N, C-alpha and C positions, 0 to 999 in steps of 0.2 A: 390422568395427571402423572401416574407413576411411570409411564413409558414415554413421557413428553421429551425428555432429554435425548433418548435414542431416536425418536421421530425427527428431531432436528438433524441428527446424523443422516437419516434417510433422505431428507430434503437436500442436504449438501451433496450427497452421493448421487442424486438424481435417480433414486430407486424408490419403489413403493414398499412400505413396511410389510403390507400384507403379502407381497410376493416373496418375501424372505422367510416368513414364518410358516412352519408346517401347518397343514389344515387342522383347524380346531384347536390350535395350541398358541398360547401367548407366552413366549419364552422370556419376555422382558418385564413381566409383572413381578412384583416383589415376592421374594421367596418366603416371607414371613407368613405364618398361619394366622397372625393377628389381623383383624380388619380395622378400618378407620374408626368404626363404631366402638371398638373395644379399647381404644386409646384416646388420649387427649387430642381433640381436634387441632389445637394450636401446635402440639408436638408433631402431629402427623404432617401438617402443612409445612412446618419448619424443616422436617426431614426431607420432604420432597423438594423444597427449595434448595437445600444443600446439595442434593444429588444432581439437580438440573444445573446448578452453577458449577459443580465439579466437572460435569461432562462438557459443558460449554467452554470451560476454561482451557480444555485441551486444544481448541482451535484446530481441528484436523482438516487436512486438505480433502477434496472430494475423493481422491484415490484411497486415502487412508480410511475415510469413513466407509466407503464401499467395501474395502477389504475387511474391516472390522465387522460390519454387519453380515457379510457373507460367511465369515468364520463363525460368528455366534449363531446364525440361523441354522447351520448344519447343511446348507445347500451346496457349499463349495469347500473342497479340501484345498489347503494351501498348495499351490502349484509346485513350488520347489520341493516340498516334502513328498508329494506324490511322485514327481519325477525322480527323486532320490531313491524311493523304493523300487520304482520300475527299473531304474538303471542297475540297482543291486540285483534284481531278479534276472536281468539279462546277463549280467556277469556270472550269475550262479550257474546258468546252463552250460558254461564252458568247462566246469569242473563237477560233473555229475557224481563222481565217486565220493565227494566229501559231503558229510551230513551235518546238519545243525538242527536244533529244536524246531518244532512245527510252526512257531510264531516268529514273524519277522521282527527283528530288533534293530533299531537304527545303529549303524556301525558294524552289524553283522551281515552275512550274505545268506539268503535263503536259497537252497540249492535243489537241483534235481527235479523230481516229479512234483514236489511241494510248490515250486515256483510256478509250474504250469497250472496247478490247482488254484492258486491264489488269483491268477488272471481270469479264471472262470467263475470265481465266487463273487457274489453281490457285495458291494462295498457296505461297510457298517457306518452308520451316522457318526459324526465326530462331535465331541463336546469340548469347547474351548476351555483350556485350563491354565491356571497360573500356580506355580509352586512358590509358596511364601515361607521363607525361613526367617524366624524372629529370634534375634540374639539379645534378649534382655528386655524386661518391661518394668524396670525399677524406677524410671524417672516419673515425676508426678504427671498424671493424665495420660501416660503412654498407653495404658491398657484401653482406655476409652477411645483414644484416637485410632488405635489399631483396630478395635472392634468396629468403629464407623467405617474405616477403609475396607475391611473385609465384607461388611454388609453392602457397601456400595458396589464393590467388585461383583458380588453375587447378583445384585439387582440389575446390572447391565448385561447379564447373560453369561458371565465368566464364572467357572467353578474353581474357587481357590482351594488348594491343598496345603495345609499349614503344618509346619514342624516347629515346635517351640524348643529352642536349643538350651542346653546347659551352658551358661556363659561363665562358669567357674564359681558362681555363688552357691551352687548346690552340689553336695557331695553324695556319696553312696550311703550315707547314714540315714537313719529313720527320719531325722529332721530335714535332710536334703530331699528325700523322697516326697515327704509331705509338701515341701515348698514347690516342687515341680507340679504335683497334682493340683495344688491350689491355684497356681498360675494358669494352668490349662483350663480349669473350670471358670476362673475369673474372666478369661478372654472369651470363652464360649458365652458367658452371661452378657458380656459387653456387646457381642455380635447380636444376640437376641434382643437386647434393649434398643438396638438401632434398626430393627425391622428385618434382620436376617435370621437364618437358621443355622445352628452349629451342633456338632456332635463331638464331645471329648472322647478321645481314644487313648487310654492310658496303658493298655496291655494288649499283647497278641499281635502287634504289628511287626516287630523285629524278632528274628529268631536266627539261630545258626543252622545252616543247611550244609551238611557234609558233601552233598552232591553238586553244589553250585561252585562256580569259578571263584566266588568270593565267600568268605566265611559268613558275613552278615547279609541276611536276606530280608526283604519286606514282603508281607502277605498283602497283595493288592486288593483282596476281596473285601476287607474291612473299609478300605478307602472307596472302592467302587460302590459299595452298598450305601455309604453316606451320600455320595454324589447323586446316586440314583434317587434318593429321597429328597433331593434339593437342599441338603445340609452341607456345611463346610466342615470337613474333618479336621480336627485340631489334635495333632499327634504329640505325645510326650516322648522324650528321648530315653525311654526306659525299656529294658529287656531282661527277661528272666533266663538264666543260663540252664544247663542240663541239671544242675543241682537245685534249681528253683531259687537261686540267689539273684536279687535284683541288681542290675548294673545300670549306671548312668553313662550313656554313650557320648563320645566326643562329637562335637559339632560336625566336623568334616566327614567323619565316618557315617554318622546318621544321615546327613544331607545327601551324600553320594548314594546311599542305599535307597532313599526315597526317590531320587532322580532316576536311578536305574529301574525301579518299579514302574514309574510313570512312563519312561521310554519304552518299556516292554509292553505298554498298553496303548501304543499309538498306531498299531497296525490297522490298515483300512479293511482287512479281511476278517479280523478276529475281535470280538467284543471284549471289553475289559471285564476281568473277574469281578463278580459281585454286582454287575450292572443288569443282570437278567437278560443279557444279550441285546441290550438297548443301544449301547454306544461304545466307542473307543475314544481315546483322548487325543486332543490336538494341543500340545504343550506350547504356549506362546511366550511365556515369561518365567524367569526365575528371579524372584524378588527377595532381596536380603535387607531386612530392617534391623539396624544396629545402632551403636552409639555415634558413629560418624555419618555425615551426610554425603558420603562418596569416598573415592580413593584419592589420597593426597600424597605428595612427595616432598622433597626438600624445597625450602624457600617458599612455602605457601603455594606450591604448584598444585592445582586441582585438575584432575583428569576427567574431562567431560565424556570422552568416548575412548574405549580401549578395544583395539583389534588384537585379541590374544595371540593369534598366530604370528603376528608381526611385532607387537609392542610389548609382549610379556617380559622379556629379558630386561628391557630398558625400564619399564615401570617397576618391576620387582626389585631392581637394584636400590631404589630409594623410596619404596612404598612404606607409608606409615601404618598401613593395615595389611601386613603380609599374609596373615591367616585368612582374611576375607578374600584377598586376591586369589590365593591358592584354592580356597573352597569354590569360588566361582569358576575358576579354570577347570577344576575337576568335574563339576556338575555339568557345565556347558559342553564338555567333551563327550558326556554321556547322552545328553538330550539331542533331539533332532537338530539339524543345521538351521532351521528357521527360528529356533528359540533364541531369545535375547535375555541378558541379565541386567538387573537394576540394583544398584547399591544405594540405599537412601537411609536417612535417619528415622528411627522409630518415632521421633517427635515431629516428623514432617507432616504438613497438612495433607489430608487424603487426596485433595485435588492434584497435588504434584505427582503422586505415584500413579494416579489414573492417567495423567498426561503421558507418562512413560509406557503405560499399558496399552493405550489406544493409538497414540500418534507415532510411535516408533522413532521419534526424533530425539537426539541428545539435547539436553537443556542445561545451560550454564547457570543461569540465575532466573529468578522470577522477576527481577527488575532489570532495566536496561544496564548493561555493563558500562563501567566508566571508560571514557576514551581519553587518549592523551590530547593535549591542547593543539598539537599540530593537525591531527585529524579533524578536530572540531573547527579550526579556522579554515581548513580546506573545504569542509562541507558548506560552510557559510559562503565561501567564494564561489562554489559550484552553483549555489542558488542565485547569487548575484549575477552570474554569467548567463542565467536563463536556462540552465540545464536542470530539469526536474530531478529531485532527489527523493528516493524512497528509503524509508527507515522502517524496518519491521516493528510491529507493535510489541510491547513487552508482554510476557505471559502473565495474565492477571492473577494476583493472589486472591484467595477466597474473600469475598465481601459479604457480610450479613445483610441481605436486602431487607429493608424495613426497620433496621435498627435505629434506635433513638439518636445515637451519635454517629453521623455519617463521616467517615474519615477517608481522605484521599488514598487511593491505592498505593501511591508512592511513599506514603507515610506509615503504612501498616507494618512493614517488615523492615526492621533495622538491619538485620543480617540476611543477605540474600539466601534463599532456600534453593538447594541444588541437589542433583544426584548424578551418579556415574552410570552410563550405559555401556554394557560389554557385549561383544559378540565373539563367538569362537573364531570367526573370521577366516582370512586367507593370507597366504604369503604374498609379499609384494616384490616385484621386479622393477628395476629402473633402467631405462635405456636412453642414451643420447644420440644413438645412430640406428637407422633402420637395419643395418647389416647384422646387428645383434638380436633383432626381433625375429619372430616367426611371422613373416609378412602375410602368408596365406591365412594363418589363424587370426591375425589382426584384422584382415579384410573381412573374414567371415563374421567376426565379432561385430564390426561396425555395421555390416549389412543386416545382421540378425537384430541388432539393437534398434536401428532406425527403420527397419522393414522397407528398405529401398536399395537400389543397385548403386554401388559405388563406382564413380568414374576413376577406377584404380590407377590407370596410367597417369592421368593428369594430377591426381591427388598425391600419390607417392613421389612423383617427380618434384612437386612443390616442396614436400618435406625434405627431400635430398638437397635441394638448393638452399633451404634454410639451415641445414646442418652446418654448412661452411660459412654462413652469414651470421645471423643472430643466435641461432641454436634451436634445438628441438629437445623436448623432454617427454618421454613416453613412460607412463606408470601403468604397469600391468598387475592385476590382482588375480591370484589363483592360477588356474590353467586356462588363461585367456577368457575368464568369465566376466571380466570388466577391465576397462582401460580408460586412461585420461591422456590426451595428447595436448601438450602446450607448445606453442611456437613463440619465438621471440621476434616480434615484428619491428622493422626499422621505422623510426619516427624522426622526422626532421627536427634538429636542434635538441635532441634528448637521447638518452640511452635507450636500448631496445625495450619494447613494451611486451610484457607477458600477455599472451592471448590464448584463452582456452578454446582450442580448435575443435576438439571432440571429447564428449563425455558419454561413454557407452557401457551398458550393462546387459548381459545376456538375459532374455526373458526367464530362463530356467533358474537364474540366480536372484531373481526378485524375491523379496521376503527374507533374505539372509543378511541384510544390513550392508550389502555391497555398495550402495550409493553413498552411505555415510562413511564407509571405510575409504572409498576413493576421494571423497571430498576432504576428509581429514588429511590424507596424503597430499592433496593438491594445496591445501592451505599451508602445510609444512614446507612444501617445495617453493611455492610462490606466495609470499606474504600479501601481495597485491596483484590483482589480475583483472582483465576485461574479457568479455565474450558477447556474442550475439545469439539471438534465438528468434525463430519465426514468430510473428505476432499471434498466430493461432496454435502455437505449440502447447500441448497439454501439460508439459513439464514446467511452464513458466511460473506457476504458483510455487513450486519447489525452489526455483531460482529467486523469486521475490523474497522468500523467507531467509535466504542466505546471502543476499547481496547488500551492499551499502548504498547503492543508488541505481537508477535506471533512467533511460530516456527512450522514447519512441521516435523512430525516424519519420519525417514528414511523408505523407502518402504520395506515391508516384503512380500514375496510371500504368497498369500492366507490370509493375515491378514488385518484387518480393517486399513485404512489409516486415521490418526488423524491429526488435526491441534490443537495445544495447544495455548490458549490465556491467557492473564492476563491484568488487569488494576491496576494502582497505584493511590494512593491519592496524590493530589497536595497541600494538607493542611499541614502546618508545625505542627509537633507533632503527627500526625497520623501514624499508622503503614504502612511501605512500605516493599515490598518483596525484599530480597537480591538476589544476583545472585545464591548463594547456595540454597536458598529456592525455587527459580524458577526451578532450575535443579532437586532438590529433588521432587518438586511437579509434574513435568513431569513424573518422574520415578514412583511415587505413582499412578497417574491417569492412566498410561498405564496398571496397574495391576487391575483396577476396571472392574469387569465383565459387559458385556452389559446388559441393563435393559429390553430390549424388545426381544421377541421371533422371 
């Protein structure tokens, strides 16, 4: 029963759970040493029910489920992280005279003979990890909810590393010291009560190292030893200086030091200190639980997704949580590029944070967002016109199955629960002409992404013709690691129709949040848009989740079967597509010649 929620993942991913687990090992069993016989049977069943519901509420796609299972099982290293290290090693051989420490650290270059050694060394198994930064547990029930979250994270095969921050309520006095120690132990007790295992670590983690690039250093051995024993390390922000005086560290300084220690433990060739040579880390998430349920700006603006490389200046100018934004930016710059950040409230339901941990998708609310009346009327007209309309299901809030008073999910949460997803991200370039693009790089990106040969002459000639007609918009992320191409197609009796012509991501950039970054830029550029996809395209599930509607073209013998999608803006005053425009857009897109040979 304890692994049932993860077995559901395996069925969705199309893999067998036994194939993912090392021989003789059950990584998904509860980490608690307590057996069902030693606790209340009703409590044990309730705990399992809550875990299953929390896992199922994430509603992952088959690709997301497969990726999560492979990461947890230790049988697969995240491709983008592995290729990042290999690329750094290749660059290192070009400058053999420069030396760095023997361990490969993300962001550094391993040089000379050491690079050759690592390619010959057997890879160390990886342990999926989430760094959890908790900024305050003062609200009623916050400690219990956080303990439940950490226990559930642990029981699905992820090893959380927790840092309890000083949010200003504790000072360096004796009373402040005792307050921090008390909170650390209370949180550890809460984790144990929920079936997890925890180890409070109050001293010895932080120290000043005169030989390091930064004054504050973290000893990873204490963290690794706790993880090796199946325990969640819960670290206090306390450090004894050279005179044995206890200091309370500032949140940003302590969090950056822990992130640096975790990043230095992600090498595929060297095991983490304290693990007994058993594993290194695969840091997937940086989770910050605080007083706010995400990052907000002026005028009740809520940031669902932040690409720090591109959006930081704009978000920081009006951010209501500047310290949180700066902390996340600092730590994500240290961690591997595959890591993502989550900013959520310490009062959030555990299932919401698990959603961000497993599915990698930004979530605005747990309930369906309100739409303006124009969009609502347009959707009704589409249905009356006979065009099937698809509306993604809301993300279900947690429901106590078997409770006496069954309440509709829509009535359970008065204020929508939400979080902000952050990525270190990529710089964005925008082009309206092919002449300003690197066309060979763009062609290589498209062929690598679609794994097919582009009919380059015909395709780029079509784009050049549209430049002088409706227009073309090309959004490039990073160094041509991803791109979106939008054409404005002529429609009879209406202004040009935005058409998503290509959405491409390099295989090596998968896992870095590239798709979400490009989608956010697309929605910003085109409030409403249409596109088509082959009926058997594996990405269609991703499109279904992000579209406002779709229709399948009637089957024609020997012809390509298409699914036509569209999304609409929910912001009053922005353009929305009418029923006639959608029908005309389908007719136009059916006539567009295939781009690949």
